[in-house]
Each structure stands twice: as structure tokens, then as C-alpha cells.
Biotite code that builds the C-alpha atoms (Angstrom):
import biotite.structure as struc

atoms = struc.array([
    struc.Atom([1.457, -12.385, 8.703], chain_id="A", res_id=1, res_name="MET", atom_name="CA", element="C"),
    struc.Atom([-1.077, -9.997, 9.835], chain_id="A", res_id=2, res_name="LEU", atom_name="CA", element="C"),
    struc.Atom([-4.211, -11.108, 11.291], chain_id="A", res_id=3, res_name="LEU", atom_name="CA", element="C"),
    struc.Atom([-7.233, -10.269, 9.924], chain_id="A", res_id=4, res_name="ARG", atom_name="CA", element="C"),
    struc.Atom([-10.569, -9.837, 10.505], chain_id="A", res_id=5, res_name="ARG", atom_name="CA", element="C"),
    struc.Atom([-14.064, -10.164, 9.091], chain_id="A", res_id=6, res_name="LYS", atom_name="CA", element="C"),
    struc.Atom([-15.740, -6.430, 8.166], chain_id="A", res_id=7, res_name="LYS", atom_name="CA", element="C"),
    struc.Atom([-18.654, -5.123, 7.565], chain_id="A", res_id=8, res_name="LEU", atom_name="CA", element="C"),
    struc.Atom([-19.464, -1.965, 5.748], chain_id="A", res_id=9, res_name="PHE", atom_name="CA", element="C"),
    struc.Atom([-22.655, -0.045, 5.271], chain_id="A", res_id=10, res_name="LYS", atom_name="CA", element="C"),
    struc.Atom([-23.153, 1.789, 1.697], chain_id="A", res_id=11, res_name="LEU", atom_name="CA", element="C"),
    struc.Atom([-26.571, 4.310, 2.346], chain_id="A", res_id=12, res_name="SER", atom_name="CA", element="C"),
    struc.Atom([-27.729, 7.290, 0.792], chain_id="A", res_id=13, res_name="ASP", atom_name="CA", element="C"),
    struc.Atom([-29.957, 8.168, 4.014], chain_id="A", res_id=14, res_name="GLU", atom_name="CA", element="C"),
    struc.Atom([-28.170, 11.451, 4.460], chain_id="A", res_id=15, res_name="SER", atom_name="CA", element="C"),
    struc.Atom([-28.404, 12.976, 0.973], chain_id="A", res_id=16, res_name="GLY", atom_name="CA", element="C"),
    struc.Atom([-24.679, 11.901, 0.175], chain_id="A", res_id=17, res_name="LYS", atom_name="CA", element="C"),
    struc.Atom([-23.350, 8.502, -0.300], chain_id="A", res_id=18, res_name="MET", atom_name="CA", element="C"),
    struc.Atom([-21.796, 7.222, 3.169], chain_id="A", res_id=19, res_name="ASP", atom_name="CA", element="C"),
    struc.Atom([-19.772, 4.161, 3.388], chain_id="A", res_id=20, res_name="PHE", atom_name="CA", element="C"),
    struc.Atom([-19.089, 3.160, 7.236], chain_id="A", res_id=21, res_name="ALA", atom_name="CA", element="C"),
    struc.Atom([-17.735, -0.044, 8.994], chain_id="A", res_id=22, res_name="GLU", atom_name="CA", element="C"),
    struc.Atom([-20.383, -1.341, 11.166], chain_id="A", res_id=23, res_name="VAL", atom_name="CA", element="C"),
    struc.Atom([-20.703, -4.540, 14.040], chain_id="A", res_id=24, res_name="ALA", atom_name="CA", element="C"),
    struc.Atom([-19.440, -7.513, 11.748], chain_id="A", res_id=25, res_name="CYS", atom_name="CA", element="C"),
    struc.Atom([-22.856, -9.327, 12.552], chain_id="A", res_id=26, res_name="LYS", atom_name="CA", element="C"),
    struc.Atom([-25.842, -10.515, 10.219], chain_id="A", res_id=27, res_name="LYS", atom_name="CA", element="C"),
    struc.Atom([-28.491, -8.457, 12.621], chain_id="A", res_id=28, res_name="SER", atom_name="CA", element="C"),
    struc.Atom([-26.397, -5.314, 11.018], chain_id="A", res_id=29, res_name="SER", atom_name="CA", element="C"),
    struc.Atom([-28.098, -5.902, 7.683], chain_id="A", res_id=30, res_name="LEU", atom_name="CA", element="C"),
    struc.Atom([-31.156, -3.390, 7.204], chain_id="A", res_id=31, res_name="GLU", atom_name="CA", element="C"),
    struc.Atom([-33.454, -3.570, 4.108], chain_id="A", res_id=32, res_name="SER", atom_name="CA", element="C"),
    struc.Atom([-33.105, -0.513, 2.903], chain_id="A", res_id=33, res_name="ASP", atom_name="CA", element="C"),
    struc.Atom([-29.133, -0.395, 2.726], chain_id="A", res_id=34, res_name="GLU", atom_name="CA", element="C"),
    struc.Atom([-26.501, -1.909, 0.954], chain_id="A", res_id=35, res_name="VAL", atom_name="CA", element="C"),
    struc.Atom([-23.892, -3.955, 2.837], chain_id="A", res_id=36, res_name="PHE", atom_name="CA", element="C"),
    struc.Atom([-19.933, -4.831, 1.739], chain_id="A", res_id=37, res_name="ILE", atom_name="CA", element="C"),
    struc.Atom([-18.788, -7.756, 3.854], chain_id="A", res_id=38, res_name="LEU", atom_name="CA", element="C"),
    struc.Atom([-15.195, -8.716, 3.867], chain_id="A", res_id=39, res_name="ASP", atom_name="CA", element="C"),
    struc.Atom([-15.424, -12.720, 4.872], chain_id="A", res_id=40, res_name="SER", atom_name="CA", element="C"),
    struc.Atom([-11.341, -12.710, 4.436], chain_id="A", res_id=41, res_name="ILE", atom_name="CA", element="C"),
    struc.Atom([-11.554, -15.409, 1.684], chain_id="A", res_id=42, res_name="ASN", atom_name="CA", element="C"),
    struc.Atom([-14.418, -13.388, -0.595], chain_id="A", res_id=43, res_name="MET", atom_name="CA", element="C"),
    struc.Atom([-16.237, -9.901, -0.870], chain_id="A", res_id=44, res_name="ILE", atom_name="CA", element="C"),
    struc.Atom([-19.561, -10.161, -0.709], chain_id="A", res_id=45, res_name="TRP", atom_name="CA", element="C"),
    struc.Atom([-22.157, -7.202, -1.439], chain_id="A", res_id=46, res_name="ILE", atom_name="CA", element="C"),
    struc.Atom([-25.541, -7.606, 0.466], chain_id="A", res_id=47, res_name="TRP", atom_name="CA", element="C"),
    struc.Atom([-28.084, -5.629, -1.202], chain_id="A", res_id=48, res_name="VAL", atom_name="CA", element="C"),
    struc.Atom([-31.613, -4.901, 0.298], chain_id="A", res_id=49, res_name="GLY", atom_name="CA", element="C"),
    struc.Atom([-34.497, -5.332, -1.113], chain_id="A", res_id=50, res_name="LYS", atom_name="CA", element="C"),
    struc.Atom([-35.930, -1.797, -0.296], chain_id="A", res_id=51, res_name="ALA", atom_name="CA", element="C"),
    struc.Atom([-32.038, -0.170, -1.204], chain_id="A", res_id=52, res_name="ALA", atom_name="CA", element="C"),
    struc.Atom([-32.063, 2.438, -3.188], chain_id="A", res_id=53, res_name="SER", atom_name="CA", element="C"),
    struc.Atom([-31.537, 2.417, -7.251], chain_id="A", res_id=54, res_name="SER", atom_name="CA", element="C"),
    struc.Atom([-28.098, 5.107, -6.173], chain_id="A", res_id=55, res_name="GLU", atom_name="CA", element="C"),
    struc.Atom([-26.811, 2.276, -3.253], chain_id="A", res_id=56, res_name="GLU", atom_name="CA", element="C"),
    struc.Atom([-27.518, -0.744, -5.849], chain_id="A", res_id=57, res_name="LYS", atom_name="CA", element="C"),
    struc.Atom([-25.664, 0.842, -8.480], chain_id="A", res_id=58, res_name="LYS", atom_name="CA", element="C"),
    struc.Atom([-22.791, 1.657, -6.731], chain_id="A", res_id=59, res_name="LEU", atom_name="CA", element="C"),
    struc.Atom([-22.312, -1.451, -4.760], chain_id="A", res_id=60, res_name="GLY", atom_name="CA", element="C"),
    struc.Atom([-19.601, -3.157, -6.950], chain_id="A", res_id=61, res_name="LEU", atom_name="CA", element="C"),
    struc.Atom([-17.848, 0.430, -7.031], chain_id="A", res_id=62, res_name="HIS", atom_name="CA", element="C"),
    struc.Atom([-17.812, 0.373, -3.429], chain_id="A", res_id=63, res_name="TYR", atom_name="CA", element="C"),
    struc.Atom([-16.144, -2.894, -2.889], chain_id="A", res_id=64, res_name="ALA", atom_name="CA", element="C"),
    struc.Atom([-13.795, -3.061, -5.614], chain_id="A", res_id=65, res_name="THR", atom_name="CA", element="C"),
    struc.Atom([-12.739, 0.216, -4.345], chain_id="A", res_id=66, res_name="LYS", atom_name="CA", element="C"),
    struc.Atom([-12.750, -1.011, -0.970], chain_id="A", res_id=67, res_name="TYR", atom_name="CA", element="C"),
    struc.Atom([-10.535, -3.955, -2.028], chain_id="A", res_id=68, res_name="LEU", atom_name="CA", element="C"),
    struc.Atom([-8.168, -1.965, -3.715], chain_id="A", res_id=69, res_name="ALA", atom_name="CA", element="C"),
    struc.Atom([-7.531, 0.065, -0.792], chain_id="A", res_id=70, res_name="SER", atom_name="CA", element="C"),
    struc.Atom([-6.290, -2.879, 1.266], chain_id="A", res_id=71, res_name="VAL", atom_name="CA", element="C"),
    struc.Atom([-2.809, -3.792, 0.234], chain_id="A", res_id=72, res_name="PRO", atom_name="CA", element="C"),
    struc.Atom([-2.248, -6.763, 1.730], chain_id="A", res_id=73, res_name="SER", atom_name="CA", element="C"),
    struc.Atom([-5.338, -8.187, -0.390], chain_id="A", res_id=74, res_name="ARG", atom_name="CA", element="C"),
    struc.Atom([-5.242, -10.322, -3.620], chain_id="A", res_id=75, res_name="ALA", atom_name="CA", element="C"),
    struc.Atom([-7.253, -8.032, -6.111], chain_id="A", res_id=76, res_name="GLN", atom_name="CA", element="C"),
    struc.Atom([-7.997, -11.233, -7.687], chain_id="A", res_id=77, res_name="SER", atom_name="CA", element="C"),
    struc.Atom([-10.283, -11.818, -4.466], chain_id="A", res_id=78, res_name="THR", atom_name="CA", element="C"),
    struc.Atom([-13.885, -12.432, -5.719], chain_id="A", res_id=79, res_name="PRO", atom_name="CA", element="C"),
    struc.Atom([-16.856, -10.066, -5.141], chain_id="A", res_id=80, res_name="ILE", atom_name="CA", element="C"),
    struc.Atom([-19.791, -11.376, -5.104], chain_id="A", res_id=81, res_name="VAL", atom_name="CA", element="C"),
    struc.Atom([-23.681, -9.737, -5.135], chain_id="A", res_id=82, res_name="ARG", atom_name="CA", element="C"),
    struc.Atom([-26.062, -11.422, -3.105], chain_id="A", res_id=83, res_name="VAL", atom_name="CA", element="C"),
    struc.Atom([-29.871, -10.297, -2.834], chain_id="A", res_id=84, res_name="LEU", atom_name="CA", element="C"),
    struc.Atom([-31.770, -10.186, 0.130], chain_id="A", res_id=85, res_name="GLN", atom_name="CA", element="C"),
    struc.Atom([-33.695, -13.517, 0.347], chain_id="A", res_id=86, res_name="GLY", atom_name="CA", element="C"),
    struc.Atom([-31.734, -15.182, -2.037], chain_id="A", res_id=87, res_name="GLY", atom_name="CA", element="C"),
    struc.Atom([-28.666, -15.834, 0.517], chain_id="A", res_id=88, res_name="GLU", atom_name="CA", element="C"),
    struc.Atom([-26.469, -19.444, 0.012], chain_id="A", res_id=89, res_name="ASN", atom_name="CA", element="C"),
    struc.Atom([-25.213, -21.120, 2.495], chain_id="A", res_id=90, res_name="GLU", atom_name="CA", element="C"),
    struc.Atom([-21.869, -19.606, 2.180], chain_id="A", res_id=91, res_name="GLU", atom_name="CA", element="C"),
    struc.Atom([-22.810, -16.373, 2.764], chain_id="A", res_id=92, res_name="PHE", atom_name="CA", element="C"),
    struc.Atom([-24.501, -17.719, 5.732], chain_id="A", res_id=93, res_name="GLU", atom_name="CA", element="C"),
    struc.Atom([-21.277, -18.749, 7.160], chain_id="A", res_id=94, res_name="CYS", atom_name="CA", element="C"),
    struc.Atom([-19.387, -16.230, 6.136], chain_id="A", res_id=95, res_name="ALA", atom_name="CA", element="C"),
    struc.Atom([-20.623, -14.401, 9.535], chain_id="A", res_id=96, res_name="PHE", atom_name="CA", element="C"),
])
């Protein structure tokens, strides 16, 4: 059995094109002007910052789904949950 670790990805169009890159998996990595995809092993979270661009907000689910499909060992039925900055629940907080 493969050991898996949590991963955090930043979805940003700050450079003029949409970038999707892994960043340090800690809550302090979250930025209000971006969208983040958190793979917490049993769930995929899409965290949407309050100041994220409309394009980032629109593409969050697309990138989360694409990421899930790219991991062969993952069940495609893994839940994907979208959470807005300021509306985080306890389960999201514990995901880090």
C-alpha cells in the first residue's frame, strides 16, 4: 500500500495565464486573492478566497476534477467540496 500525504495546490491567474502549482500544505499558505485545492486524502477541498478572480472561481471545480483524475490510485468517487473563505467548517479546519 502506498503512503499518501496531504497536498495543497494554488490556482492563480496572477501571471496572466492560469497556473496550478503545489504549495506548502499548511493553512497559512491560503491567500484571499486565489483559489486553492486541498487533497486531504479522504476528500478534495476547493477553497475560494474572497478576492479570487472570477476566472479562478469558475475553474476551481475543473482543476479539482482534473487533479483527481490524474491520480490513478484515487477513487473517482472521492468527494469534492467547495468552501468559501470565511465559511470554513470544522472538517475543513481539521483537514490541515
